[in-house]
C-alpha positions, 0 to 999 in steps of 0.5 A: 860840077865845077868848083868855084874859086874866089877869083879876086878875094885877095884883091880886096884890101885886108882880105886873106884866104883861110888855108888858101881857099874856100870851098863848098859843102853839098850833098857829098860833103865838101869839095874844093881842095881836090887835085888840079888837072894838067894842061888845060881848063875843064869844067871841073878845074879846081882853082884854089887861090886868087893867084891860080887859074880860074875855072871856065865860066859860061854866063847866063844873065845880068840881073836888074840893077838898083840905083843905090849906093853900095854898102860894101863889097866882099867876094866870097865862095858860097856853100850850096845847101840842098842835101842828100843828092847822089850827084852833087847839086851845085850852082850850075851858073859857072858852066851852064849857059850863054853870056846874057843880060836882062833888060829891065825898067829902072824901077826893078819891078817889071820887065820892059817889053811890049807884052802885058805881063802878069805879076805873080809875086806881090810885095806888100807895102803894109805887113799883116799879122793875119788879123790886120795891119801891123804897126810898123812903128813898133818893134814888130813881131816876136820870133814865135809870132813870126814862126807862127805866121810863116810856118805854113808858107814854107815847104820842104822839097824832096828830090827823087831819081828815076833810077831808084825809089829812095829820096836822093835830095831835099831842100826848101821852098816858099808858097807863092800863091794858091795856084800852087806855085812854089819858089825855090833855088835853081840848084835844087831842081836844075839837075833833072831829079823829080821834085815833090813838095812836103807841106807843113802838115806832112802831106807830100805831093808831086811837083812840076818844074815850071822854070829855073834860072841858074844865073840868079839861082831861082826856080819855080815849081808847081803842084796841083792845088786841088784839095790842098789849103795853101797858105801864100807867104807875105812878101816884104820890101828887101830894099828897106832892110838895114844893117842890124835888123832882126831876121828869121830863117825858116826851112828844111834844115838837114831834113828837119822840116820847119826849122827856125833860126834867128839872126840879124842882117850882117851885110847888104849888097854882097857880091859872091864869087859864084857868078851869081849876078845878084847881090845878096843879103848876108845874115848870121841866122843859121842857114844849114844844108837843106835850107836852100829855097827857104825863107828869110823873114823880116821882123814883121814875118814878111819874106825879104829873102830866099836862102841860097848859100853860105860860106864854109871854112875852118875859121868862118862861122855864121855867114849865110846869104839870101837872094833879096826878094825885090831882085827875085820878083822880076825873075820869078814873074818871068819864069811863070809867064814864059818858062824862062827869063824874057828879054835877055841877050845871048852872045853864045860863048863859054869863056875863061878869064886869063891872068898872068898865071894861066895866060903865060902857062898856056902861051896866051895873053895875060888879059882877056876872055879865052873862048872854050866853047862857041855855039854854032848858032851864034853870030860870032861863029858865023863870023869865023870866031872859034874856040881858042880865040880871046875876047880882049875888049867889048864896046871899047872896055878892056875885059879882065874879069869874068863878069866884065862882059856881063856888066857891059851887056846890061845896056843891050837888048835882043837885036842889038850889036856889040863891038868886040876886039878879038885876038885870033889863034893866028895872032891877028886881032880883029874887030867884030860887030856881033849880033845879040839874040834872045836867050830862051833857055833856063840856063 
């Protein structure tokens, strides 16, 4: 798995790295301060500071964007939360797929296409306590009431390897509906282990992976609901969250099922430098290993976030992150309807962003996206673009960061072409109009 560096943390005013780097902790403990390989960029490259080279990045998607004012920006390195895997379970979005984007309608709730789509994740306008509507003018439910309301809707997820009978990983999930669909994180299921779901009464049943999306770290698994009384979670409006709102996290923390922690919303619209394409909710509610895929609940016991990551460092405490449910909704619906996220475009390259350090070190420009891999089925490949070429601009925009191209591709759909300026290995700069096709994989 690839280490993730904090590629522009020091660019933010007032931000200083802790001991030079942040790192992940995962099934194997922590990793991120290892030796750096010499002479090139491999998938496992360790880039420790903003001044050093950054790792190879293979994009998957750009999420639907919300037309609202940013409340702040912070670029962090997250900690993945599934525990016990023999192989490190990491966010595979840094080395997992093609450059792609979503094509969504402006209201962020449905995918724009000609097919009628089934909505599976329903966001409730009026919260309920099970016996009737909750008065939203009040302070909401107590923590005990929130736990009682949501406990049966949060499940454990165990992972098993075909080579051994013992459990090799554990995480959390959220019951979506009585059909047996369970929401969790992509980094929980993307490594090919066989998942099971542990219900609140301890019953463990086999599960099938319906689809996962490493770019947004979302996944759906399904169990056979026959003979099982599933209690679907109630989902609330994550866009209504405000700084300081009380939240409760429930999940399988370090193997302790139905663990409850309480905190507040510490930040909104946080950009996390793991190449996640969704801005996250920051909370100081304890999010521990095994909480991946669990629920972040508002004061009415509604799921407003899917716990995904946290920041680790000697001087850092209580910085957890969750995927907003409003942003997760179109991804979850599409995964169930299609098995992948529909209407994304793929460019078909894996890239490394160049800077003054890694560019000069390798005799390359100090700006642009260096192509380390190119898919033989891509239009770029057909037009003679090869590994080692550098994409300098896209649609006239200069590319300096890994996410620059993703942001540009937000305005494109399958069948469109995009104009790219590319520096060939021969030193010649060429202009290419690349045809974009639909990405139909889980990555």
